[in-house]
C-alpha positions in Angstrom: 23.6 0.6 47.2 20.1 1.5 45.9 19.8 1.1 42.2 18.1 3.7 40.1 14.8 2.9 38.6 14.6 2.5 34.7 12.0 5.4 34.6 14.5 7.6 36.5 17.3 6.7 34.1 15.1 7.4 31.0 14.1 10.8 32.4 17.8 11.7 33.0 18.5 10.8 29.3 15.6 13.0 28.1 16.6 15.8 30.4 20.2 15.6 29.2 18.8 16.1 25.6 16.8 19.0 26.5 19.5 20.7 28.6 21.8 20.2 25.7 19.8 22.6 23.5 18.7 24.9 26.3 22.3 25.7 27.3 23.3 26.4 23.7 25.4 23.3 23.6 28.6 24.9 24.9 27.2 25.5 28.4 26.0 21.7 28.4 29.4 20.5 27.4 31.1 22.7 30.2 28.6 21.4 32.8 29.0 17.8 31.5 32.8 17.9 31.8 32.4 19.2 35.4 30.1 16.5 36.7 31.5 13.7 34.6 34.2 13.0 37.3 31.4 12.2 39.8 29.9 9.7 37.5 27.1 12.0 36.4 25.7 14.0 33.5 23.8 17.1 34.1 20.5 15.2 33.9 21.7 12.5 36.3 22.9 15.3 38.7 19.5 17.0 38.7 17.7 13.7 39.2 20.1 12.5 41.9 21.6 9.5 40.3 25.2 8.5 39.2 27.2 5.8 37.5 29.5 3.7 39.9 31.6 0.8 39.1 29.7 -2.5 39.5 31.9 -3.4 42.6 30.8 -0.1 44.3 33.9 2.0 43.5 33.6 5.4 42.0 32.8 5.7 38.4 35.4 8.4 37.8 35.9 10.7 34.7 37.3 8.0 32.3 34.6 5.3 33.1 31.8 7.7 32.7 33.3 9.3 29.6 33.5 5.9 27.9 30.0 5.0 29.0 28.5 8.1 27.7 30.3 7.9 24.4 28.9 4.3 24.0 25.5 5.5 25.0 25.6 8.3 22.3 26.9 5.9 19.6 24.2 3.2 20.5 21.4 5.7 20.7 22.3 7.3 17.3 20.8 4.0 15.9 17.2 3.5 16.4 17.8 -0.1 17.1 20.3 0.8 19.8 17.9 3.0 21.6 15.2 0.3 21.8 17.7 -2.3 22.6 18.9 -0.3 25.6 15.4 0.4 26.7 14.5 -3.4 26.6 17.7 -4.2 28.6 16.7 -1.6 31.2 13.2 -3.1 31.6 13.7 -6.8 31.4 17.2 -7.2 33.0 17.9 -8.2 36.6 17.5 -5.8 39.5 20.5 -3.9 38.4 18.8 -2.5 35.2 22.1 -2.3 33.3 22.0 -0.8 29.7 24.4 -1.8 27.0 26.8 1.1 28.0 26.6 0.0 31.6 27.7 -3.5 30.5 30.6 -2.3 28.5 31.9 0.1 31.1 31.1 -2.4 34.0 28.9 0.2 35.8 25.5 0.5 37.5 23.4 3.6 38.0 22.5 4.2 41.7 20.7 6.9 43.7 23.2 9.5 44.7 23.5 9.1 48.5 26.6 11.3 49.1 26.0 15.0 49.3 28.2 17.1 47.0 28.3 20.8 47.7 
């Protein structure tokens, strides 16, 4: 498993925010629900990364949903956003954020091809 870099993860979050508004919110939510089962968000899908369980198993819809809801709640507070950024940069080689720790996931480069 090759872990995704903190920079790639931050760009995926920024891309998710941009896509949210560009797709007029409804389009983003539909896209989000489709790719969530693969452990991805639209931004993660475009950047070729995904969330998997820490033991290497698939992230799945429920795990990824919980992870993303925790991320949105944490990022709605400025302190939560900075705490996440600090965890990504100073943590071990897994670069786990607060939402990763709560959902027991890691973000990896997507090696499987999904058609």
